C-alpha positions as CSV (number, residue, x, y, z in Angstrom):
1,M,-65.4,-5.1,-40.4
2,G,-61.5,-6.3,-40.0
3,V,-60.7,-10.0,-40.2
4,L,-59.7,-11.3,-36.8
5,N,-57.0,-13.2,-38.3
6,Q,-55.5,-11.2,-40.5
7,S,-52.2,-11.4,-42.4
8,P,-49.3,-8.5,-42.0
9,P,-50.0,-5.9,-44.5
10,Y,-48.3,-6.5,-48.0
11,N,-45.2,-4.3,-47.2
12,L,-41.5,-5.0,-46.6
13,F,-41.8,-6.9,-43.4
14,G,-45.1,-6.3,-43.1
15,L,-44.9,-3.4,-41.3
16,E,-47.9,-0.9,-40.5
17,S,-46.0,2.2,-40.9
18,D,-46.4,6.0,-41.6
19,Y,-44.8,7.7,-44.2
20,K,-44.3,11.1,-42.3
21,S,-42.6,9.6,-39.6
22,A,-40.7,6.8,-41.8
23,R,-36.5,7.0,-42.1
24,I,-36.7,4.7,-45.0
25,A,-38.8,4.8,-48.2
26,V,-39.1,1.5,-50.1
27,L,-39.5,1.7,-53.7
28,P,-40.2,-1.6,-55.6
29,V,-38.8,-1.6,-59.2
30,P,-40.0,-4.5,-61.2
31,Y,-38.0,-3.7,-64.2
32,E,-36.0,-6.1,-66.8
33,G,-35.3,-4.2,-69.9
34,T,-31.8,-5.4,-70.7
35,V,-31.8,-9.0,-68.7
36,S,-29.3,-10.9,-71.2
37,Y,-29.3,-14.2,-70.0
38,R,-32.2,-15.9,-67.4
39,P,-35.2,-13.5,-67.0
40,G,-37.4,-13.3,-64.0
41,T,-35.6,-10.1,-62.2
42,R,-39.0,-8.3,-62.5
43,Y,-40.6,-10.5,-60.1
44,G,-37.8,-9.9,-57.5
45,P,-39.2,-7.1,-55.4
46,R,-42.4,-9.2,-55.0
47,A,-40.8,-12.4,-53.9
48,I,-38.6,-10.3,-51.3
49,I,-41.8,-8.6,-49.8
50,D,-43.4,-11.9,-49.9
51,A,-40.7,-13.8,-47.9
52,S,-39.9,-10.5,-45.5
53,R,-43.7,-10.8,-44.2
54,N,-42.7,-13.9,-42.5
55,I,-39.4,-13.2,-40.8
56,E,-39.0,-12.2,-37.1
57,L,-38.7,-8.5,-36.6
58,Y,-36.4,-9.0,-33.7
59,S,-32.7,-9.4,-34.1
60,E,-30.9,-11.6,-31.8
61,E,-27.5,-10.2,-33.3
62,L,-28.3,-6.7,-32.6
63,E,-30.4,-7.5,-29.6
64,L,-33.2,-4.7,-31.0
65,D,-36.4,-4.6,-33.3
66,V,-34.5,-3.2,-36.5
67,S,-38.1,-2.4,-37.9
68,R,-38.1,0.5,-35.1
69,A,-35.8,2.5,-37.7
70,G,-39.0,3.5,-39.6
71,I,-39.5,1.6,-42.9
72,Y,-42.5,2.9,-45.2
73,T,-43.2,0.7,-48.3
74,L,-44.3,2.7,-51.7
75,E,-46.3,1.4,-54.4
76,E,-44.5,-0.8,-57.0
77,M,-43.3,1.7,-60.0
78,L,-44.8,0.9,-63.3
79,P,-41.8,0.0,-65.9
80,N,-41.2,2.2,-68.7
81,V,-41.0,-0.4,-71.7
82,D,-39.9,2.8,-74.4
83,S,-36.2,2.3,-73.4
84,P,-33.7,1.5,-70.5
85,E,-32.7,5.2,-70.4
86,K,-36.1,6.4,-69.9
87,M,-36.9,4.0,-67.3
88,I,-33.6,5.0,-65.4
89,T,-34.8,8.6,-65.7
90,D,-38.3,7.7,-64.2
91,V,-36.2,5.8,-61.3
92,K,-34.3,9.1,-60.9
93,K,-37.3,11.0,-60.4
94,E,-38.8,8.9,-58.0
95,T,-35.9,8.7,-55.8
96,E,-35.6,12.8,-55.9
97,V,-39.1,12.8,-54.5
98,I,-38.0,10.4,-51.5
99,L,-35.1,12.4,-51.0
100,N,-36.9,15.9,-51.0
101,D,-39.1,14.3,-48.2
102,G,-35.9,13.6,-46.1
103,K,-36.0,10.0,-46.5
104,I,-33.2,7.5,-47.4
105,P,-34.1,5.7,-50.7
106,L,-34.1,1.5,-50.7
107,I,-34.8,0.3,-54.0
108,L,-36.0,-3.0,-54.7
109,G,-35.1,-4.2,-58.2
110,G,-35.3,-5.5,-60.8
111,E,-32.2,-5.6,-62.9
112,H,-29.3,-3.7,-61.9
113,S,-29.8,-0.8,-64.7
114,I,-32.0,0.9,-62.3
115,S,-29.1,1.7,-59.7
116,V,-28.1,4.4,-62.2
117,G,-31.1,6.2,-61.6
118,S,-31.2,6.5,-57.8
119,I,-27.3,7.1,-57.9
120,S,-27.7,10.1,-60.0
121,A,-30.3,11.5,-58.2
122,L,-28.0,11.5,-55.0
123,A,-24.9,12.9,-57.4
124,D,-26.9,15.7,-58.9
125,R,-27.3,17.1,-55.1
126,G,-23.6,17.6,-55.0
127,K,-23.2,15.0,-52.2
128,D,-19.5,13.7,-51.4
129,F,-20.3,10.0,-51.4
130,S,-18.7,6.5,-52.5
131,V,-20.8,3.8,-54.0
132,I,-19.8,0.1,-52.4
133,H,-21.1,-2.2,-55.3
134,F,-21.2,-6.0,-54.2
135,D,-21.4,-8.0,-57.4
136,A,-19.8,-11.0,-59.1
137,H,-19.7,-8.8,-62.2
138,S,-17.4,-5.7,-62.8
139,D,-20.5,-4.0,-64.8
140,S,-18.0,-1.8,-66.1
141,R,-18.8,-2.2,-70.2
142,D,-19.3,1.1,-71.8
143,V,-22.2,-0.3,-74.3
144,F,-23.5,-4.0,-73.7
145,M,-26.0,-5.6,-76.5
146,G,-26.4,-2.1,-78.1
147,S,-27.1,-0.1,-75.0
148,K,-24.9,2.2,-73.0
149,Y,-28.0,1.6,-70.2
150,S,-27.6,-2.1,-69.9
151,H,-27.4,-4.2,-66.3
152,A,-23.6,-4.6,-67.4
153,C,-22.8,-0.9,-67.6
154,V,-23.8,0.3,-64.4
155,M,-20.4,1.1,-62.9
156,K,-19.4,2.6,-66.0
157,R,-22.3,5.3,-65.9
158,V,-21.4,5.8,-62.1
159,A,-17.7,6.5,-63.1
160,D,-19.0,8.9,-65.7
161,M,-20.7,10.8,-63.0
162,S,-17.3,11.2,-61.4
163,V,-18.8,9.5,-58.5
164,D,-16.2,7.4,-56.3
165,Y,-17.0,3.8,-56.2
166,M,-15.2,0.3,-54.7
167,S,-16.7,-2.9,-56.1
168,V,-16.2,-6.0,-54.0
169,G,-16.4,-9.7,-54.7
170,V,-16.0,-9.7,-58.6
171,R,-14.9,-12.7,-60.2
172,S,-16.1,-12.1,-63.9
173,I,-14.7,-9.2,-65.8
174,D,-14.0,-8.5,-69.4
175,E,-10.8,-7.4,-70.5
176,E,-11.6,-3.6,-70.7
177,G,-13.0,-3.6,-67.4
178,Y,-9.8,-5.2,-65.8
179,K,-8.0,-1.8,-66.7
180,H,-9.8,-0.1,-64.0
181,K,-9.0,-3.1,-61.4
182,E,-7.7,-0.3,-59.1
183,R,-11.4,0.2,-58.2
184,I,-12.3,-3.7,-57.5
185,L,-11.7,-5.9,-54.7
186,F,-11.6,-9.0,-56.3
187,R,-12.9,-12.5,-55.0
188,K,-9.7,-13.9,-55.2
189,E,-8.2,-11.0,-53.2
190,M,-10.8,-11.6,-50.3
191,H,-9.5,-15.3,-50.3
192,S,-6.0,-14.3,-50.2
193,I,-6.7,-11.7,-47.2
194,G,-8.6,-14.5,-45.4
195,D,-9.8,-12.1,-42.6
196,N,-13.5,-10.6,-42.9
197,G,-12.3,-7.9,-40.4
198,K,-9.6,-7.1,-42.7
199,I,-11.3,-6.8,-45.6
200,A,-13.8,-4.6,-44.0
201,D,-11.2,-2.3,-43.0
202,L,-9.9,-2.2,-46.9
203,I,-13.6,-1.5,-47.5
204,T,-13.9,1.3,-45.0
205,K,-10.6,3.1,-45.9
206,G,-11.2,3.0,-49.3
207,T,-14.3,4.6,-49.4
208,K,-15.8,8.1,-48.2
209,D,-17.7,8.7,-44.9
210,N,-21.1,9.0,-47.2
211,V,-21.8,5.5,-48.9
212,Y,-24.4,4.3,-51.3
213,L,-24.7,0.5,-51.4
214,T,-25.6,-1.3,-54.5
215,F,-25.9,-5.2,-54.0
216,D,-26.3,-7.4,-56.7
217,F,-27.5,-11.0,-55.3
218,D,-25.3,-12.8,-57.6
219,V,-22.3,-11.6,-55.5
220,M,-23.4,-14.5,-53.2
221,D,-22.3,-18.2,-53.8
222,P,-24.9,-20.2,-55.8
223,S,-25.2,-22.5,-53.1
224,E,-26.8,-20.0,-50.8
225,M,-28.4,-17.7,-53.8
226,P,-29.2,-19.7,-57.0
227,S,-32.1,-17.4,-57.8
228,V,-30.1,-14.9,-60.0
229,G,-29.9,-14.0,-63.5
230,T,-26.2,-14.9,-64.1
231,P,-24.7,-17.0,-61.3
232,E,-21.0,-17.4,-60.9
233,P,-19.5,-19.9,-58.5
234,D,-17.0,-19.1,-55.5
235,G,-19.3,-16.2,-54.3
236,L,-19.6,-14.7,-50.8
237,L,-21.6,-16.2,-47.9
238,F,-24.5,-14.9,-45.9
239,Y,-22.2,-14.8,-42.7
240,E,-19.2,-13.4,-44.8
241,I,-21.6,-10.4,-46.0
242,C,-23.1,-9.7,-42.8
243,H,-19.8,-9.7,-40.9
244,I,-18.0,-7.4,-43.5
245,L,-21.1,-5.1,-43.7
246,R,-21.7,-4.7,-39.9
247,T,-18.2,-3.6,-39.5
248,V,-18.3,-1.0,-42.3
249,L,-21.7,0.4,-41.8
250,A,-20.9,0.7,-38.3
251,Q,-18.7,3.7,-39.4
252,K,-20.3,5.1,-42.4
253,N,-23.5,7.2,-43.4
254,L,-25.6,5.3,-45.6
255,I,-27.3,7.8,-47.9
256,G,-29.0,5.3,-50.0
257,L,-29.0,1.4,-51.0
258,D,-30.6,-0.8,-53.5
259,F,-30.8,-4.4,-53.8
260,V,-31.2,-6.0,-57.5
261,E,-31.0,-9.1,-59.6
262,L,-33.2,-11.8,-57.4
263,S,-34.6,-13.9,-60.2
264,P,-37.0,-16.1,-58.0
265,I,-37.4,-19.7,-58.7
266,P,-40.9,-20.9,-58.6
267,G,-41.7,-23.2,-55.7
268,F,-38.1,-22.7,-54.3
269,A,-38.6,-19.8,-51.7
270,A,-35.3,-20.3,-49.7
271,P,-33.1,-17.7,-51.7
272,D,-36.2,-15.1,-51.2
273,F,-35.9,-15.5,-47.5
274,V,-32.0,-15.3,-47.9
275,A,-32.4,-11.8,-49.7
276,A,-35.2,-10.5,-47.0
277,K,-33.0,-11.4,-44.1
278,L,-30.0,-9.9,-45.4
279,I,-31.9,-6.6,-46.2
280,Y,-33.2,-6.7,-42.8
281,N,-29.8,-7.0,-41.4
282,I,-28.1,-4.5,-43.4
283,I,-30.7,-1.9,-42.2
284,G,-30.1,-2.9,-38.7
285,Y,-26.4,-2.4,-39.2
286,A,-26.9,1.0,-40.9
287,F,-29.8,2.6,-38.9
288,S,-30.3,0.9,-35.4
289,K,-27.0,1.7,-33.9
290,K,-27.0,1.7,-30.4
């Protein structure tokens, strides 16, 4: 017997959906093996899912129900505590299954290192694409704290795959990483441009038709998103991100995406809702085009 007044299913956005007909497959990855400052990103996927079950599915901005894009949530991945490299390999294998089934992978982290797995799964298919990387940090170190697979080395590993990328919103970088500044749209440059439409045009022109979006929540300003492992002042605001990505994704084919580094603060749910709403909007911009 079913409960008369039951809660939405424990899935992203609380959706009743069928894997076979879904367009997007959501893979929660509660992993934080290389966190270097404040821990808690392993709780990020569940916090996002919890909040997402309580948001309205109709988008007044897009004037449609974004969930009709077809979103299915898979079971959480079991973290591999052997090594970061093995965890990345596991994420790659799971992403390959999603791709083989004709779905678009949406990875919920967890720390940023997991993005290497999903991006490499696409790179191995010979797909010509760019990675659009939203982050407060360049993540361009070759090695950090003894590991080449640290969350601080993600974009260096992407570069090693010979995959084109553009980082957006960076305001924290080491001297070595600054040598690759031609791949970065710094936050200070975004202030100088001062127009979200022009910023979106720069990203559009600087990337290929197929794109993969990797989104670290610390790109956002701590006033709106304090729930991150390494917060940085002077971040992007929710409305800026939405304006920029709505314009960019209207012109691009999004072949995969991940959202990482949410580190929930117990008893403070507002940032979790910000994360869930932002993910919902981005899905709408990319997959619910009129």
